[in-house]
C-alpha positions in Angstrom: -0.1 3.0 31.3 1.1 1.8 27.9 -0.2 2.8 24.5 -2.4 -0.2 23.6 -2.1 -1.7 20.1 -5.1 -4.1 19.7 -4.2 -7.2 17.6 -6.1 -7.4 14.3 -8.6 -10.2 14.0 -7.8 -13.5 12.3 -4.6 -13.9 10.4 -4.2 -10.4 9.1 -0.7 -9.9 10.6 0.5 -13.3 9.3 -0.9 -12.8 5.9 0.7 -9.3 5.7 4.1 -10.9 6.6 3.6 -13.6 4.0 2.7 -11.1 1.2 5.6 -8.9 2.2 8.0 -11.8 1.7 6.5 -12.5 -1.8 6.7 -8.9 -2.9 10.2 -8.2 -1.5 11.5 -11.2 -3.4 9.8 -10.3 -6.6 11.1 -8.0 -9.3 9.9 -4.5 -9.9 9.0 -2.3 -6.8 9.4 -5.1 -4.3 13.2 -4.7 -3.6 12.8 -0.9 -3.4 10.3 -1.2 -0.6 12.8 -2.6 1.9 16.1 -1.4 0.4 18.9 -3.8 1.4 17.0 -5.3 4.3 15.9 -9.0 4.0 12.2 -9.5 4.5 13.1 -12.1 7.1 14.6 -9.2 9.2 11.5 -7.1 9.0 9.0 -6.9 11.8 5.3 -6.3 11.0 4.7 -4.1 14.0 2.6 -1.4 15.6 -0.9 -2.6 14.5 -3.5 0.1 14.6 -7.1 0.2 13.3 -7.9 2.6 10.5 -11.1 4.7 10.7 -12.5 7.0 8.0 -14.7 10.1 8.0 -16.3 11.7 4.9 -16.8 15.4 4.3 -20.5 14.9 4.7 -19.9 13.5 8.2 -18.0 16.6 9.2 -20.7 18.9 7.6 -23.3 17.1 9.7 -21.3 18.0 12.8 -20.1 14.4 13.1 -17.0 13.6 15.0 -15.1 10.6 16.1 -18.3 8.8 17.1 -19.3 8.4 13.4 -15.9 7.4 12.1 -16.1 4.0 10.4 -13.5 1.2 10.6 -12.0 0.6 7.2 -9.0 -1.6 7.9 -5.7 -2.0 9.7 -2.2 -0.5 9.3 1.2 -1.7 10.3 4.7 -0.2 10.4 7.4 -2.3 8.8 10.5 -2.1 11.0 14.0 -3.5 11.1 16.7 -2.7 13.7 14.6 0.1 15.2 14.2 1.8 11.8 10.8 2.2 10.2 11.1 1.2 6.5 7.6 1.3 5.2 3.9 0.8 6.0 1.3 -1.8 5.2 -2.4 -1.3 5.0 -5.1 -3.9 4.9 -8.5 -2.6 3.8 -11.6 -4.4 5.0 -15.4 -4.2 4.6 -18.0 -6.1 6.6 -17.9 -8.8 3.9 -14.2 -9.0 2.9 -10.6 -8.4 3.9 -8.4 -7.3 1.0 -4.7 -8.2 0.5 -2.3 -5.7 2.0 -0.9 -2.7 0.2 2.7 -1.8 1.0 4.1 1.7 0.6 6.9 4.1 1.5 5.8 7.7 2.1 6.3 10.7 4.4 3.1 9.6 6.3 5.0 6.5 7.5 7.7 8.6 9.1 5.2 11.0 10.4 3.2 8.2 12.0 6.4 6.7 13.7 7.4 10.2 15.0 3.8 10.8 16.3 3.7 7.4 18.1 7.1 8.1 19.8 5.7 11.5 21.0 2.4 9.9 22.1 4.2 7.4 24.3 5.7 10.3 26.2 2.3 12.1 26.8 1.4 12.7 30.5 -2.2 11.7 29.6 -1.0 8.1 29.1 -0.1 7.9 32.8 -3.8 8.5 33.7 -5.5 6.2 31.2 -4.8 3.5 28.7 -5.3 4.6 25.1 -5.8 2.5 22.0 -3.8 3.5 19.0 -5.9 4.3 16.0 -5.5 6.2 12.7 -8.2 8.6 11.4 -8.4 9.4 7.7 -10.5 12.1 6.0 -9.4 11.3 2.4 -11.3 14.1 0.7 -9.4 16.6 2.7 -6.1 14.8 2.7 -6.1 14.7 6.5 -4.7 11.9 8.5 -4.3 11.9 12.3 -3.1 9.6 15.0 -6.1 8.9 17.2 -5.5 7.9 20.8 -8.8 6.5 22.1 -9.9 5.7 25.6 -13.4 5.2 27.1 -13.3 8.6 28.7 -11.4 10.8 26.3 -9.8 11.0 22.8 -6.7 12.8 21.6 -5.8 13.6 18.0 -2.3 14.2 16.6 -2.5 15.5 13.0 0.2 13.9 10.7 2.2 16.0 8.2 1.1 17.3 5.9 -2.1 18.5 7.5 -4.5 21.1 6.0 -5.2 22.4 9.4 -1.6 22.5 10.7 -0.8 21.2 14.2 1.4 18.5 12.7 2.7 16.3 15.5 0.8 18.2 18.2 -2.0 16.9 20.5 -5.1 18.6 19.2 -8.4 18.4 21.2 -11.2 16.9 19.0 -13.3 20.1 19.2 -10.5 22.2 17.9 -9.6 19.6 15.2 -13.2 19.4 13.9 -13.8 23.1 14.1 -10.8 23.8 11.9 -11.6 20.9 9.7 -15.2 22.2 9.1 -13.7 25.3 7.5 -11.7 23.0 5.1 -14.8 21.0 4.4 -16.7 24.2 3.4 -13.8 25.2 1.1 -13.8 21.7 -0.4 -17.6 21.8 -1.0 -17.3 25.3 -2.6 -15.0 23.9 -5.2 -17.2 20.9 -6.1 -19.3 21.0 -9.3 -22.9 22.0 -8.5 -24.4 18.9 -10.2 -22.2 16.5 -8.2 -23.8 14.6 -5.4 -22.3 15.2 -1.9 -19.9 12.5 -0.9 
């Protein structure tokens, strides 16, 4: 079965493409984003929903079931090469303009997706492609979701290691709970938990 990439609602993909063209043709950082590639030759591909967890969720033994959707992410590709990423944040009330970036996480995502497509588990069930972020711990993972099971692939750099490796959610969250305790130990005592 293929790796499913649900289409974002509304015109999110088209608006991302439109904004990419405007930024790439503008001065400043725009031309650096795509290098020598024309924005007309760039595919806004590989849509995946972005979910977030907070440290307080992990401390409360929360897992994937409490992750909240926070937006959509795309890879920007040309000629089979991943050039950059685009992320569209959303709340229940609003969708924000896309943010474009080049970073090691874009390459790590592309590598993890290629590896995920070769997983034997995909032959047994269809998985939706998602991204899980735990911003306070600087943890990002590819999340392969199906009705019966979930797989996580931490992206580099990962505070728990396992970069690019399928990690069962219980192992992922057990190791992340240790990082959450370390995070909390370094917070000022008068600060409210986040």
